[in-house]
C-alpha positions as CSV (number, residue, x, y, z in Angstrom):
1,M,100.1,-77.7,2.4
2,S,99.5,-74.0,2.6
3,I,96.0,-72.5,2.5
4,F,97.3,-69.8,0.4
5,Q,97.6,-72.1,-2.5
6,P,95.1,-70.8,-5.0
7,K,93.1,-74.0,-5.4
8,V,92.8,-74.6,-1.7
9,F,91.7,-71.0,-1.0
10,F,89.0,-71.1,-3.7
11,V,87.5,-74.3,-2.2
12,M,87.4,-72.9,1.3
13,F,85.9,-69.6,0.1
14,K,83.1,-71.4,-1.7
15,R,82.3,-73.5,1.4
16,S,82.2,-70.4,3.8
17,K,80.0,-68.5,1.4
18,G,77.4,-71.2,1.3
19,L,77.5,-71.5,5.0
20,A,76.9,-67.7,5.4
21,I,73.9,-67.8,3.1
22,L,72.5,-70.7,5.0
23,I,72.9,-68.8,8.3
24,A,71.3,-65.7,6.8
25,L,68.2,-67.7,5.6
26,S,67.8,-69.3,9.0
27,L,67.9,-65.9,10.8
28,L,65.3,-64.5,8.3
29,I,62.9,-67.5,9.0
30,C,63.3,-67.0,12.8
31,I,62.5,-63.2,12.6
32,T,59.4,-63.8,10.4
33,A,58.1,-66.5,12.7
34,A,58.6,-64.2,15.7
35,Q,56.7,-61.3,14.0
36,T,53.9,-63.7,13.0
37,L,53.6,-64.9,16.6
38,N,53.5,-61.4,18.0
39,F,50.8,-60.4,15.5
40,N,48.6,-63.4,16.3
41,T,49.2,-62.9,20.1
42,S,48.2,-59.2,19.8
43,R,45.1,-60.1,17.7
44,M,44.0,-62.7,20.2
45,S,44.5,-60.2,23.0
46,D,42.3,-57.7,21.1
47,L,39.7,-60.3,20.5
48,Q,39.6,-61.2,24.1
49,K,39.1,-57.6,25.2
50,P,35.4,-56.8,26.0
51,A,33.8,-54.6,23.3
52,K,33.0,-51.0,24.2
53,P,29.3,-50.6,24.8
54,H,27.3,-48.4,22.3
55,P,25.8,-45.2,23.9
56,A,22.2,-45.6,24.6
57,P,19.9,-43.6,22.2
58,E,18.8,-40.3,23.5
59,K,15.2,-40.3,24.6
60,V,13.2,-38.0,22.2
61,E,10.2,-36.4,23.9
62,K,7.1,-36.4,21.8
63,Q,6.0,-32.9,21.0
64,P,2.3,-32.1,21.6
65,A,0.3,-31.6,18.4
66,P,-0.2,-28.0,17.5
67,I,-3.4,-26.1,18.2
68,V,-4.6,-24.6,14.9
69,Y,-7.2,-21.8,15.1
70,G,-8.2,-23.0,18.6
71,I,-8.5,-26.7,17.4
72,A,-6.5,-29.5,18.9
73,T,-4.9,-31.5,16.0
74,D,-3.6,-34.6,18.0
75,T,-6.0,-36.9,16.0
76,M,-5.7,-35.1,12.7
77,E,-3.3,-34.3,9.9
78,I,-2.7,-30.7,8.8
79,V,-2.8,-29.8,5.1
80,E,-1.9,-26.2,4.1
81,G,-3.0,-25.0,0.6
82,K,-4.0,-22.1,-1.6
83,V,-7.2,-21.9,-3.6
84,A,-6.4,-22.5,-7.3
85,R,-7.9,-20.3,-10.0
86,G,-11.4,-21.6,-10.9
87,E,-11.4,-24.0,-7.9
88,N,-14.4,-24.2,-5.6
89,L,-15.0,-25.7,-2.1
90,S,-16.6,-28.8,-3.5
91,E,-13.6,-29.6,-5.6
92,I,-11.2,-29.2,-2.7
93,L,-13.2,-31.3,-0.2
94,S,-14.0,-34.1,-2.7
95,K,-10.4,-35.2,-2.3
96,Y,-11.0,-35.7,1.4
97,N,-14.1,-38.0,1.4
98,I,-16.7,-35.1,1.5
99,T,-19.7,-35.6,-0.7
100,P,-21.4,-32.9,-2.8
101,T,-24.5,-33.3,-0.6
102,Q,-22.5,-32.4,2.5
103,V,-21.0,-29.4,0.7
104,F,-24.5,-28.3,-0.3
105,N,-25.8,-28.5,3.2
106,L,-22.7,-26.7,4.5
107,A,-23.2,-23.9,1.9
108,R,-26.8,-23.5,3.0
109,K,-25.7,-23.1,6.6
110,A,-22.9,-20.7,5.7
111,K,-24.9,-18.4,3.5
112,K,-25.6,-15.8,6.1
113,I,-22.3,-16.2,7.9
114,Y,-19.7,-16.4,5.1
115,N,-21.0,-17.6,1.8
116,V,-18.8,-20.3,0.3
117,R,-19.1,-18.5,-3.1
118,R,-16.9,-15.8,-1.7
119,I,-14.0,-18.2,-1.5
120,A,-11.5,-16.7,-4.0
121,A,-8.4,-17.8,-5.9
122,N,-4.9,-17.4,-4.4
123,R,-6.2,-17.3,-0.8
124,N,-4.7,-19.5,1.9
125,Y,-6.6,-22.3,3.6
126,I,-5.9,-25.1,6.1
127,L,-7.6,-28.5,6.0
128,L,-7.6,-30.9,8.9
129,H,-8.4,-34.5,8.1
130,S,-8.5,-37.8,10.0
131,L,-5.4,-40.0,10.3
132,D,-7.0,-43.2,8.9
133,S,-6.9,-44.4,5.3
134,A,-10.1,-42.5,4.4
135,Q,-8.5,-39.1,5.3
136,T,-11.9,-37.6,5.9
137,A,-11.9,-33.8,6.2
138,R,-12.9,-32.6,9.7
139,Y,-12.3,-28.8,9.3
140,F,-11.7,-26.4,6.5
141,I,-10.3,-23.0,7.6
142,Y,-10.3,-20.2,5.0
143,E,-8.5,-16.8,5.3
144,P,-10.0,-14.1,3.0
145,N,-7.5,-11.6,4.4
146,K,-5.1,-11.1,7.3
147,I,-7.8,-9.7,9.6
148,E,-10.4,-12.5,9.4
149,Y,-10.8,-16.2,9.0
150,V,-13.7,-18.7,8.6
151,I,-13.9,-22.1,10.2
152,Y,-16.1,-24.6,8.4
153,D,-16.7,-27.5,10.8
154,L,-17.3,-30.6,8.5
155,R,-18.3,-33.0,11.2
156,D,-21.9,-34.0,11.9
157,S,-22.8,-30.5,13.1
158,L,-21.6,-28.7,9.9
159,A,-21.1,-25.5,11.9
160,V,-19.6,-22.2,10.5
161,T,-17.7,-19.6,12.5
162,H,-16.5,-16.2,11.2
163,V,-13.7,-14.7,13.3
164,K,-12.2,-11.3,13.1
165,R,-8.7,-10.9,14.6
166,E,-7.9,-8.1,17.1
167,I,-6.4,-5.1,15.3
168,E,-3.9,-3.0,17.3
169,I,-3.5,0.7,16.4
170,H,0.1,2.0,16.9
171,E,0.6,5.7,16.5
172,R,3.9,6.4,14.8
173,V,6.0,9.4,13.8
174,L,8.1,9.6,10.6
175,A,10.6,12.3,9.7
176,G,13.2,12.9,7.1
177,E,14.8,15.1,4.5
178,I,14.3,15.1,0.7
179,K,17.4,13.8,-1.0
180,S,16.0,12.9,-4.4
181,S,12.3,12.4,-5.0
182,L,9.5,12.6,-2.4
183,F,8.6,9.0,-3.0
184,E,12.2,7.7,-2.5
185,S,12.9,9.9,0.5
186,L,9.7,8.9,2.4
187,V,10.2,5.2,1.7
188,E,13.8,5.4,2.7
189,A,12.7,7.0,6.0
190,G,10.5,4.0,6.7
191,G,7.2,4.9,5.0
192,S,5.2,2.9,2.5
193,P,3.9,3.7,-1.0
194,Q,0.4,4.0,0.5
195,L,1.7,6.6,3.0
196,V,3.5,8.5,0.2
197,N,0.3,8.7,-1.9
198,K,-1.7,9.9,1.1
199,F,0.9,12.6,1.8
200,A,1.0,13.6,-1.8
201,D,-2.8,13.9,-2.0
202,I,-3.0,16.2,1.0
203,Y,-0.3,18.6,-0.3
204,A,-1.2,18.4,-4.0
205,W,-3.2,21.7,-3.9
206,R,-0.6,23.7,-1.9
207,L,2.6,22.4,-3.5
208,N,3.9,21.6,-6.9
209,L,5.3,18.2,-6.0
210,N,7.5,18.2,-9.1
211,R,9.4,21.2,-7.8
212,I,10.3,20.0,-4.3
213,Q,14.1,20.3,-3.7
214,P,16.8,18.4,-1.8
215,G,16.9,19.8,1.7
216,D,13.1,20.1,2.0
217,K,11.9,18.4,5.2
218,F,8.9,16.4,6.3
219,K,7.3,15.1,9.5
220,L,4.3,12.9,9.8
221,I,2.2,11.5,12.6
222,Y,0.0,8.5,11.5
223,D,-1.7,5.3,12.7
224,E,-0.4,1.9,11.8
225,K,-2.6,-1.2,11.9
226,V,-1.0,-4.4,13.3
227,V,-2.4,-7.9,13.6
228,N,-0.4,-10.7,15.4
229,G,2.7,-8.4,15.3
230,E,2.5,-7.8,11.6
231,T,1.7,-4.5,9.9
232,I,-1.3,-4.9,7.6
233,G,-1.8,-1.3,6.6
234,F,-2.3,2.3,7.7
235,G,-5.1,4.2,9.3
236,D,-5.4,8.0,9.4
237,L,-2.6,10.3,8.6
238,K,-3.2,12.5,11.7
239,S,-1.0,15.4,10.8
240,A,2.0,16.5,8.8
241,V,4.3,19.4,8.2
242,F,6.4,20.0,5.1
243,E,9.2,22.5,5.1
244,H,9.7,24.0,1.6
245,E,12.0,26.9,0.8
246,G,12.2,27.7,4.5
247,K,8.4,27.8,5.0
248,S,6.5,25.2,7.1
249,I,3.2,24.1,5.6
250,Y,1.0,22.3,8.2
251,A,-1.6,19.7,7.4
252,I,-3.7,19.2,10.6
253,G,-6.2,16.4,10.4
254,Y,-9.6,17.4,11.8
255,D,-13.1,15.9,11.5
256,Q,-16.0,18.4,11.4
257,G,-18.5,15.6,11.2
258,N,-18.0,14.5,7.6
259,G,-14.8,12.7,7.9
260,V,-11.2,13.8,8.4
261,D,-10.1,16.8,6.3
262,Y,-6.8,18.7,6.5
263,F,-6.3,22.3,7.4
264,D,-3.4,24.8,7.8
265,E,-2.6,26.7,10.9
266,K,-5.2,29.3,10.0
267,G,-8.0,26.7,9.7
268,Q,-8.1,27.0,5.8
269,S,-8.6,23.7,3.9
270,L,-5.5,22.4,2.1
271,R,-7.7,21.2,-0.8
272,T,-10.0,22.7,-3.3
273,A,-13.6,21.6,-3.5
274,F,-12.7,19.5,-6.6
275,L,-9.9,17.2,-7.8
276,K,-8.0,18.4,-10.8
277,E,-8.5,15.2,-12.7
278,P,-10.9,12.3,-12.2
279,L,-8.5,9.4,-12.9
280,E,-4.9,8.4,-13.5
281,Y,-4.6,8.8,-17.2
282,T,-2.0,8.1,-19.9
283,R,-2.4,11.3,-21.9
284,I,-5.0,13.9,-22.9
285,S,-6.2,12.8,-26.3
286,S,-8.6,15.6,-27.0
287,R,-9.2,19.0,-25.3
288,F,-12.3,21.2,-24.9
289,T,-13.0,23.0,-28.2
290,K,-15.8,24.5,-30.2
291,R,-14.7,22.7,-33.4
292,R,-13.2,19.2,-33.5
293,F,-13.3,16.5,-36.2
294,H,-15.3,13.7,-34.7
295,P,-13.4,10.4,-35.3
296,V,-16.6,8.3,-35.5
297,Q,-19.1,10.7,-37.1
298,K,-16.5,12.0,-39.5
299,R,-17.5,15.6,-39.3
300,Y,-16.6,18.8,-37.4
301,K,-18.5,19.6,-34.3
302,A,-18.0,21.1,-30.8
303,H,-16.3,18.9,-28.2
304,L,-17.3,20.3,-24.9
305,G,-15.3,18.0,-22.7
306,T,-11.7,16.7,-22.1
307,D,-10.8,13.2,-23.2
308,F,-8.3,11.3,-21.0
309,A,-6.8,8.2,-22.6
310,A,-6.3,5.4,-20.1
311,P,-6.2,1.6,-20.1
312,R,-9.6,-0.2,-20.0
313,G,-10.7,-0.8,-16.4
314,T,-8.9,2.2,-14.9
315,P,-10.9,3.5,-11.9
316,I,-12.8,6.8,-12.5
317,R,-13.3,9.1,-9.4
318,T,-15.8,11.8,-8.8
319,V,-13.9,15.1,-8.4
320,G,-16.2,16.3,-5.6
321,D,-18.9,15.4,-3.1
322,G,-22.4,15.3,-4.7
323,I,-25.5,13.5,-5.7
324,V,-25.8,11.3,-8.8
325,L,-28.3,12.9,-11.2
326,D,-28.1,10.1,-13.8
327,A,-26.3,6.8,-14.3
328,R,-27.4,4.9,-17.5
329,Y,-26.5,4.0,-21.1
330,T,-27.1,5.9,-24.3
331,R,-26.0,5.2,-27.8
332,G,-23.7,8.2,-28.0
333,N,-22.4,8.5,-24.4
334,G,-22.2,4.8,-23.6
335,Y,-22.3,4.2,-19.9
336,F,-22.1,7.5,-18.1
337,V,-22.6,9.2,-14.7
338,K,-23.7,12.8,-14.1
339,I,-23.2,14.3,-10.6
340,K,-24.6,17.5,-9.1
341,H,-22.1,18.9,-6.6
342,N,-24.0,22.1,-5.5
343,K,-26.0,24.9,-7.1
344,T,-23.0,26.0,-9.2
345,Y,-21.1,22.9,-10.3
346,T,-22.1,19.7,-12.2
347,T,-19.8,17.1,-13.8
348,Q,-20.3,14.1,-16.2
349,Y,-18.2,11.0,-17.0
350,L,-18.7,9.2,-20.3
351,H,-17.9,6.0,-22.2
352,M,-17.4,3.8,-19.0
353,S,-17.0,0.1,-19.3
354,K,-19.3,-0.3,-16.2
355,F,-20.5,1.5,-13.1
356,A,-18.9,1.0,-9.6
357,R,-21.0,-0.8,-7.0
358,G,-23.8,1.3,-5.6
359,I,-23.7,4.0,-8.3
360,R,-27.2,4.8,-9.3
361,K,-29.5,7.8,-9.6
362,G,-29.9,9.5,-6.2
363,A,-26.8,8.0,-4.6
364,H,-24.6,10.3,-2.5
365,V,-20.9,10.2,-3.4
366,K,-17.7,11.6,-1.8
367,Q,-14.8,13.3,-3.4
368,G,-12.3,10.7,-4.8
369,Q,-14.9,7.8,-4.6
370,T,-14.7,5.4,-7.5
371,I,-17.9,5.7,-9.6
372,G,-17.0,3.6,-12.7
373,Y,-14.2,2.2,-14.9
374,V,-12.7,3.3,-18.2
375,G,-14.1,1.8,-21.3
376,S,-15.1,2.6,-24.9
377,T,-18.9,2.3,-24.9
378,G,-21.0,4.6,-27.1
379,L,-19.3,6.6,-29.9
380,A,-15.7,5.9,-29.0
381,T,-12.8,4.5,-30.9
382,G,-10.7,3.4,-27.9
383,P,-10.7,3.3,-24.1
384,H,-10.9,6.8,-22.6
385,L,-12.9,9.0,-20.4
386,C,-14.7,12.1,-21.7
387,Y,-15.0,14.4,-18.7
388,R,-17.5,17.3,-18.8
389,F,-17.8,20.3,-16.4
390,W,-20.7,22.7,-15.9
391,K,-20.6,26.0,-14.0
392,N,-23.8,27.9,-13.5
393,G,-25.5,25.7,-16.1
394,R,-22.9,26.4,-18.8
395,Q,-20.3,23.9,-20.0
396,V,-16.7,25.1,-19.5
397,D,-13.2,23.8,-19.9
398,A,-12.5,21.7,-16.8
399,L,-8.7,22.3,-17.2
400,R,-9.0,26.1,-17.2
401,V,-11.8,26.8,-14.7
402,K,-10.7,28.3,-11.4
403,L,-11.8,25.8,-8.8
404,P,-13.2,26.9,-5.4
405,N,-11.3,26.2,-2.1
406,G,-12.6,23.6,0.3
407,N,-14.6,24.7,3.3
408,P,-12.5,26.1,6.2
409,V,-13.0,25.1,9.8
410,R,-16.5,26.2,10.9
411,R,-16.8,29.0,13.4
412,K,-18.4,26.7,16.0
413,N,-15.3,24.4,15.8
414,I,-12.6,27.1,16.0
415,S,-11.8,26.6,19.7
416,E,-11.5,22.8,19.5
417,F,-9.4,23.1,16.3
418,T,-7.1,25.7,17.9
419,A,-6.4,23.4,20.8
420,L,-5.6,20.6,18.4
421,K,-3.4,22.9,16.3
422,E,-1.3,24.0,19.3
423,E,-0.8,20.4,20.5
424,T,0.2,19.3,16.9
425,I,2.7,22.2,16.5
426,K,4.3,21.4,19.8
427,R,4.6,17.7,19.0
428,M,6.0,18.4,15.5
429,E,8.6,20.8,16.9
430,S,9.9,18.1,19.2
431,I,10.4,15.6,16.4
432,D,14.0,15.2,15.1
433,T,14.1,15.5,11.3
434,H,17.1,13.3,11.2
435,S,15.1,10.3,12.5
436,V,15.4,7.5,9.9
437,K,12.9,4.9,10.9
438,P,9.4,5.2,12.1
439,E,9.3,5.8,15.9
440,L,6.6,4.3,18.0
441,L,4.7,7.0,19.9
442,A,1.8,5.1,21.5
443,T,-0.2,2.0,21.1
444,G,-3.8,1.2,21.5
445,G,-5.7,-2.0,20.8
446,A,-9.0,-2.1,19.0
447,K,-11.5,-4.3,20.7
448,Q,-11.8,-7.8,19.4
449,P,-14.9,-7.8,17.2
450,K,-17.5,-10.4,18.0
451,D,-17.6,-13.5,15.8
452,A,-20.1,-13.1,13.0
């Protein structure tokens, strides 16, 4: 029988196909079993390997507790704060187990050193308290400003220590060129608003500061006050020179015994004997006139003064040195101050809200000193200053009177001033006007004041 017979061939094909499938399944089972065995063997091998040791934690050295105002704080917690508005020492310390009786005893001890009533809002303080659950305050340190601090020791001794930090004086030079305004140019060169105002006050009588031009140049030598590496303000402006329209105008600081004044190269004062105005005002609301309609009395009468409108509380300055003739209240003038400057000139300041500290009859005042504050007391409809000016006993218009120059260098001081002038000019000529930032010339430290 031939295999090529259709029936026989079909039967053989079916059998061989089934056999092939069976063989394929067997091979698949063997491969799967082998992979499983390899996986398990590998896993067992991994499990048998010793685990990598974790790195030992780094040893952190304990930092020593900081020393605060000379006080070791290893047994205390440090709390930094700021005095809230209306808050007093008793309220602050009551949160740290200090009784009102302890505060009263502390205030009594502190009265002659630094009265606790002088503790003001928005000032920084540091409180040190115990680490136990009671958190009892041990020290309270108050900083009234950047120069001084007060340590209130709240332990059994209740001691009070007032410390003034050392102030270093650094002499600096500043130079530059006017590009826009005087203010912007000086600040851009490294100056401060305080320094700009001082410079402007010195030159106000010799220059119209509204007419300075780009290209004008300035040089200043001044003292800077530094505490713990931080600038806290400025001392004297020692000298300056301003080059305007090709002309150099010197301001040489020199003390003849009554404080530093500023003179040109010829020894003439850069200021007049009187300030032009006694305050920073908003506008002139009424001028000197023989006939004005009074806003309160509703009738025409002479107004022999100049009214400067200004916000309530604006400081009022005396325009010149002198002695207070009168400082009191009247129904018409309100609170007023009258000052005799010399045999020729007298001034008066009316409608104040209050006097400045120390202003009373017989008190000596210096030009620019604050003598009171703008108000509307007496016959006034709003806050302003009525400023009156007498010359030889006769009231005159303060805005029109020709004011005398300040006193020049005295004859007995000429040789000393001349030496200072020559040194100043030499130093100024060596300064590069294109310097941008303040250059340190010299330093000197003020002696540490004794603790009060």
